C-alpha positions as CSV (number, residue, x, y, z in Angstrom):
1,X,-93.3,97.4,-27.4
2,X,-92.0,101.0,-27.4
3,X,-88.4,99.9,-27.9
4,X,-89.4,97.5,-30.6
5,X,-91.3,100.3,-32.4
6,X,-88.3,102.6,-32.0
7,X,-86.0,99.9,-33.4
8,X,-88.1,99.5,-36.5
9,X,-88.3,103.3,-36.9
10,X,-84.5,103.6,-36.7
11,X,-83.9,100.7,-39.0
12,X,-86.0,102.5,-41.7
13,X,-85.1,106.1,-41.1
14,X,-81.4,105.8,-40.6
15,X,-80.7,104.2,-44.0
16,X,-82.9,106.8,-45.6
17,X,-80.8,109.6,-44.0
18,X,-77.6,107.9,-45.0
19,X,-78.9,107.5,-48.6
20,X,-79.9,111.2,-48.6
21,X,-76.5,112.3,-47.4
22,X,-74.8,110.1,-50.0
23,X,-77.0,111.5,-52.7
24,X,-76.2,115.1,-51.6
25,X,-72.5,114.3,-51.6
26,X,-72.7,112.9,-55.1
27,X,-74.6,116.0,-56.3
28,X,-72.0,118.3,-54.9
29,X,-69.2,116.3,-56.5
30,X,-71.0,116.2,-59.9
31,X,-71.5,119.9,-59.7
32,X,-67.8,120.4,-59.2
33,X,-67.2,118.4,-62.4
34,X,-69.6,120.7,-64.3
35,X,-72.8,118.6,-64.2
36,X,-76.2,119.8,-63.1
37,X,-77.3,116.2,-62.6
38,X,-75.9,112.7,-63.2
39,X,-76.0,112.0,-66.9
40,X,-78.3,109.1,-68.0
41,X,-77.7,108.5,-71.7
42,X,-80.7,106.8,-73.3
43,X,-79.5,106.4,-76.9
44,X,-75.8,107.4,-76.8
45,X,-74.1,108.0,-80.1
46,X,-71.0,106.0,-81.2
47,X,-67.7,107.3,-79.7
48,X,-65.9,109.5,-82.3
49,X,-62.6,107.9,-83.2
50,X,-60.7,111.2,-82.8
51,X,-61.6,111.3,-79.1
52,X,-60.6,107.7,-78.5
53,X,-57.3,108.5,-80.2
54,X,-56.6,111.6,-78.1
55,X,-57.6,109.8,-74.9
56,X,-55.4,106.9,-75.6
57,X,-52.5,109.2,-76.4
58,X,-52.9,111.0,-73.1
59,X,-53.2,107.9,-71.1
60,X,-50.2,106.4,-72.8
61,X,-47.9,109.4,-72.3
62,X,-46.2,110.6,-69.2
63,X,-47.7,113.6,-67.3
64,X,-46.8,117.0,-68.6
65,X,-43.9,118.7,-66.8
66,X,-45.7,122.0,-66.6
67,X,-49.2,122.5,-65.4
68,X,-49.9,125.1,-68.1
69,X,-49.6,122.2,-70.7
70,X,-52.7,120.7,-69.2
71,X,-54.6,123.5,-70.8
72,X,-53.2,123.0,-74.2
73,X,-54.4,120.4,-76.8
74,X,-51.3,119.4,-78.6
75,X,-53.2,117.3,-81.1
76,X,-54.8,120.5,-82.6
77,X,-52.1,123.0,-81.4
78,X,-54.7,125.2,-79.6
79,X,-55.3,126.2,-76.0
80,X,-58.1,124.2,-74.4
81,X,-59.0,121.7,-71.7
82,X,-62.4,120.5,-72.9
83,X,-63.1,118.6,-76.2
84,X,-66.6,117.9,-77.3
85,X,-68.2,116.3,-80.4
86,X,-71.7,117.7,-81.0
87,X,-74.1,115.6,-83.2
88,X,-76.1,117.3,-85.9
89,X,-79.8,117.9,-84.9
90,X,-80.7,119.5,-88.2
91,X,-82.9,118.2,-91.0
92,X,-83.0,117.8,-94.8
93,X,-85.0,120.4,-96.8
94,X,-87.5,118.8,-99.2
95,X,-86.4,119.2,-102.8
96,X,-88.5,121.3,-105.1
97,X,-88.1,123.0,-108.5
98,X,-86.5,126.4,-107.8
99,X,-83.8,128.8,-108.9
100,X,-81.0,126.1,-108.5
101,X,-81.7,123.2,-110.9
102,X,-78.3,121.7,-110.0
103,X,-79.2,121.4,-106.4
104,X,-78.6,117.9,-105.2
105,X,-79.4,118.2,-101.5
106,X,-80.0,121.0,-99.0
107,X,-79.7,120.4,-95.2
108,X,-80.1,122.6,-92.2
109,X,-77.3,121.9,-89.7
110,X,-77.8,122.6,-86.0
111,X,-75.4,122.0,-83.1
112,X,-76.6,122.7,-79.5
113,X,-73.7,124.5,-77.8
114,X,-75.7,125.6,-74.7
115,X,-73.9,123.0,-72.5
116,X,-70.8,125.2,-72.6
117,X,-70.1,127.1,-69.3
118,X,-70.1,130.9,-69.4
119,X,-66.4,131.0,-68.6
120,X,-65.4,128.8,-71.6
121,X,-63.8,130.3,-74.7
122,X,-64.0,128.5,-78.0
123,X,-60.4,128.0,-79.3
124,X,-61.4,125.6,-82.2
125,X,-64.5,124.6,-84.0
126,X,-64.3,122.1,-86.8
127,X,-67.2,120.8,-88.9
128,X,-66.8,117.3,-90.3
129,X,-68.7,116.0,-93.3
130,X,-68.3,112.4,-94.3
131,X,-70.0,109.9,-96.6
132,X,-70.6,106.3,-95.5
133,X,-70.6,104.9,-99.1
134,X,-69.1,105.9,-102.4
135,X,-71.5,104.9,-105.3
136,X,-70.6,108.0,-107.4
137,X,-67.6,106.7,-109.3
138,X,-65.5,109.8,-108.9
139,X,-68.1,112.3,-109.9
140,X,-67.5,115.9,-108.9
141,X,-69.9,117.9,-106.8
142,X,-69.9,121.4,-105.5
143,X,-70.4,122.2,-101.8
144,X,-71.6,125.5,-100.3
145,X,-71.8,126.2,-96.5
146,X,-73.7,129.1,-95.1
147,X,-74.3,130.5,-91.6
148,X,-78.0,131.5,-91.1
149,X,-78.3,135.1,-90.0
150,X,-82.0,135.4,-89.9
151,X,-84.9,132.9,-90.2
152,X,-87.0,133.3,-93.3
153,X,-90.8,133.2,-93.1
154,X,-92.4,130.2,-94.7
155,X,-92.9,130.7,-98.4
156,X,-90.5,133.6,-98.6
157,X,-87.5,133.3,-100.9
158,X,-85.2,135.8,-99.2
159,X,-82.6,133.3,-98.1
160,X,-79.7,135.1,-99.9
161,X,-80.1,138.1,-97.7
162,X,-80.4,136.2,-94.5
163,X,-77.3,134.0,-94.7
164,X,-73.5,134.3,-95.0
165,X,-71.3,132.1,-97.2
166,X,-68.6,130.4,-95.1
167,X,-67.1,127.9,-97.6
168,X,-67.5,126.8,-101.2
169,X,-65.5,124.0,-102.9
170,X,-65.7,121.1,-105.3
171,X,-65.2,117.6,-104.0
172,X,-65.7,113.9,-104.7
173,X,-67.6,111.8,-102.1
174,X,-64.7,109.5,-101.4
175,X,-64.1,107.5,-98.2
176,X,-62.6,110.5,-96.3
177,X,-63.9,113.4,-94.4
178,X,-64.2,117.1,-95.3
179,X,-63.3,119.5,-92.5
180,X,-64.2,123.2,-92.2
181,X,-63.0,125.8,-89.7
182,X,-65.9,127.1,-87.7
183,X,-64.0,128.6,-84.8
184,X,-65.3,132.1,-85.3
185,X,-68.8,130.9,-86.0
186,X,-68.9,128.9,-82.8
187,X,-67.6,131.8,-80.8
188,X,-70.3,134.1,-82.3
189,X,-72.9,131.5,-81.3
190,X,-71.4,131.3,-77.9
191,X,-71.2,135.1,-77.3
192,X,-74.5,136.2,-78.9
193,X,-76.6,133.3,-77.8
194,X,-78.2,133.5,-81.2
195,X,-77.5,130.1,-82.9
196,X,-79.7,129.7,-86.0
197,X,-77.5,127.0,-87.4
198,X,-76.0,126.4,-90.9
199,X,-77.2,125.6,-94.4
200,X,-75.4,123.0,-96.4
201,X,-75.9,122.7,-100.1
202,X,-74.5,120.0,-102.4
203,X,-74.8,120.6,-106.2
204,X,-74.0,118.3,-109.1
205,X,-71.7,119.5,-111.7
206,X,-73.9,119.2,-114.8
207,X,-77.3,120.8,-115.2
208,X,-80.2,118.4,-115.7
209,X,-78.3,115.5,-114.2
210,X,-80.4,114.9,-111.1
211,X,-79.7,111.2,-111.1
212,X,-76.0,112.1,-110.5
213,X,-76.8,112.6,-106.8
214,X,-79.6,110.2,-106.2
215,X,-79.8,109.0,-102.5
216,X,-76.6,110.9,-101.6
217,X,-78.4,112.3,-98.5
218,X,-78.7,108.8,-97.1
219,X,-74.9,108.5,-96.8
220,X,-74.1,112.0,-95.4
221,X,-72.9,112.4,-91.8
222,X,-72.1,115.7,-90.1
223,X,-70.7,116.5,-86.7
224,X,-69.0,119.4,-84.9
225,X,-65.8,119.1,-82.9
226,X,-65.2,122.0,-80.5
227,X,-62.3,122.7,-78.2
228,X,-62.8,125.2,-75.4
229,X,-60.7,126.7,-72.7
230,X,-62.0,127.3,-69.1
231,X,-59.3,129.6,-67.6
232,X,-60.6,128.8,-64.1
233,X,-59.1,125.4,-64.4
234,X,-55.6,126.7,-65.5
235,X,-54.0,127.8,-62.3
236,X,-50.2,128.3,-62.1
237,X,-48.4,125.5,-60.3
238,X,-47.1,126.0,-56.8
239,X,-43.4,125.7,-56.1
240,X,-42.4,122.3,-54.8
241,X,-40.2,121.6,-51.9
242,X,-37.7,118.7,-52.1
243,X,-37.2,116.2,-49.3
244,X,-34.7,113.4,-48.7
245,X,-35.6,109.9,-49.5
246,X,-37.7,108.0,-46.9
247,X,-35.8,105.2,-45.3
248,X,-38.2,104.2,-42.6
249,X,-41.8,105.1,-41.8
250,X,-44.0,103.6,-39.1
251,X,-47.3,102.2,-40.3
252,X,-49.4,104.7,-38.3
253,X,-47.6,107.7,-39.5
254,X,-49.1,110.2,-42.0
255,X,-48.7,108.8,-45.6
256,X,-50.4,108.0,-48.8
257,X,-52.7,105.0,-48.8
258,X,-53.8,103.1,-51.9
259,X,-57.4,103.5,-53.0
260,X,-58.8,102.5,-56.4
261,X,-62.1,104.0,-57.5
262,X,-64.2,101.7,-59.7
263,X,-66.9,103.7,-61.5
264,X,-69.2,100.7,-61.7
265,X,-69.2,100.6,-57.9
266,X,-70.5,104.1,-57.7
267,X,-73.1,103.7,-60.5
268,X,-71.2,105.8,-63.1
269,X,-70.4,103.1,-65.6
270,X,-73.3,104.0,-67.9
271,X,-72.1,107.5,-68.7
272,X,-68.3,107.3,-68.0
273,X,-66.8,105.8,-71.1
274,X,-63.2,105.7,-70.0
275,X,-61.4,105.1,-67.8
276,X,-63.3,102.3,-66.0
277,X,-61.7,103.4,-62.8
278,X,-58.5,105.1,-61.5
279,X,-56.1,105.1,-58.6
280,X,-57.3,107.9,-56.4
281,X,-55.5,107.2,-53.1
282,X,-56.0,109.0,-49.8
283,X,-54.1,110.3,-46.9
284,X,-54.2,108.8,-43.4
285,X,-52.0,108.6,-40.3
286,X,-50.7,110.6,-37.4
287,X,-48.7,113.8,-37.3
288,X,-46.7,113.3,-34.1
289,X,-44.4,115.7,-32.3
290,X,-41.8,116.6,-33.4
291,X,-42.6,116.8,-37.1
292,X,-39.8,115.6,-39.3
293,X,-39.1,116.5,-43.0
294,X,-40.4,113.2,-44.1
295,X,-43.9,114.3,-42.9
296,X,-43.8,117.3,-45.3
297,X,-45.2,119.6,-42.6
298,X,-45.8,123.3,-43.2
299,X,-44.4,126.0,-40.9
300,X,-47.9,126.4,-39.4
301,X,-48.1,122.6,-38.7
302,X,-44.6,122.6,-37.0
303,X,-45.7,125.5,-34.8
304,X,-49.0,123.8,-34.1
305,X,-47.3,120.6,-32.9
306,X,-45.1,122.7,-30.7
307,X,-48.1,124.4,-29.1
308,X,-49.8,121.0,-28.7
309,X,-46.9,119.7,-26.6
310,X,-47.6,122.5,-24.1
311,X,-51.4,122.5,-24.3
312,X,-52.5,119.1,-25.5
313,X,-56.1,119.5,-24.3
314,X,-56.7,122.8,-26.2
315,X,-54.5,122.6,-29.3
316,X,-54.9,119.5,-31.6
317,X,-52.2,118.0,-33.7
318,X,-52.1,118.8,-37.4
319,X,-54.1,116.7,-39.9
320,X,-52.8,114.4,-42.5
321,X,-53.9,115.8,-45.9
322,X,-52.9,115.7,-49.6
323,X,-50.0,118.1,-50.5
324,X,-49.6,117.0,-54.1
325,X,-52.4,115.9,-56.5
326,X,-52.5,114.9,-60.1
327,X,-55.2,115.2,-62.8
328,X,-57.0,112.6,-64.9
329,X,-58.7,112.7,-68.3
330,X,-62.2,111.4,-68.6
331,X,-64.2,110.4,-71.7
332,X,-67.9,110.5,-71.1
333,X,-71.5,111.4,-72.2
334,X,-72.8,114.7,-70.9
335,X,-76.5,115.5,-70.0
336,X,-77.2,116.1,-73.7
337,X,-75.7,112.8,-74.8
338,X,-72.7,114.6,-76.4
339,X,-69.4,112.8,-76.2
340,X,-66.9,114.9,-74.2
341,X,-63.2,114.5,-73.4
342,X,-62.3,116.6,-70.4
343,X,-59.3,117.1,-68.1
344,X,-60.0,117.3,-64.4
345,X,-57.5,118.6,-61.9
346,X,-56.8,117.3,-58.3
347,X,-58.4,113.9,-58.8
348,X,-55.6,111.6,-57.5
349,X,-53.4,111.9,-54.4
350,X,-49.7,111.7,-55.1
351,X,-48.2,112.9,-51.8
352,X,-49.4,113.5,-48.2
353,X,-48.2,115.8,-45.4
354,X,-49.2,117.4,-42.1
355,X,-51.1,120.7,-42.2
């Protein structure tokens, strides 16, 4: 009876311990990728076409020759290794008769940049305005964009002294986007931790022509694309040693083994957009004495195998470990349902050796 009870206990407790260890391992790995917890997007936004385009270009091109290139976004010609698209969490301001009779719409824009890590520096911030329909037959409008410096009390009309004009231009709501450089503004928000957002005003060209812009707010879409650089992920490459071509290698010798990671198998398919998986590989095999050049052994490993031949009980043989690794790019939803394109180092094993 005792053994039966113990067996039942072990059959319940051991899997729980294994699940706990697995969960802890997953948490540590997610933390190394910059997540506090595994993302669980509830109502994910559509994937911005610009991120799909950049991701496909990176996947279709060969790996950069220099590791420094991994921290440079060629598509925008700026340094960076993280690209995010932030949705607008602002709201429209109800229209009322005031000092601007030409005012067509007014909207507060707010982008939550708090997900950025403290080491990140903003190298590019670009606001995109687009209209999903064009029912205005080429009519001209005026646009004004302000950065809010101080919140106004309800009922107070002191907005002019509490905001800074960032851009002003005329435009026609055609089927194309308007872009505004907000790099400095994003960096100010990032450094000061005082992000009060923006104010967008659209005015019609002729006074008293309110019908000119009827329902235009229904077709307006705004988003913020930000490129940041985390210098901790931009280390200088190590010098490589060259070895002769491998002509013969026993099956039990240290070498790279094929290993494909399918994100669905680890439960990450609901937040990792692309790729669906990747060839991660692993190192496995023996490091016998004497080490040859094909085993890519370090000087320490060579000395350790020599010592092992004299004291095999006390000195172990070197281990088979990765000696060269390559990065991958991932397109995913973060914990705030933002769409992010990020480059992660040391994700796939390219070469193995004895260390």
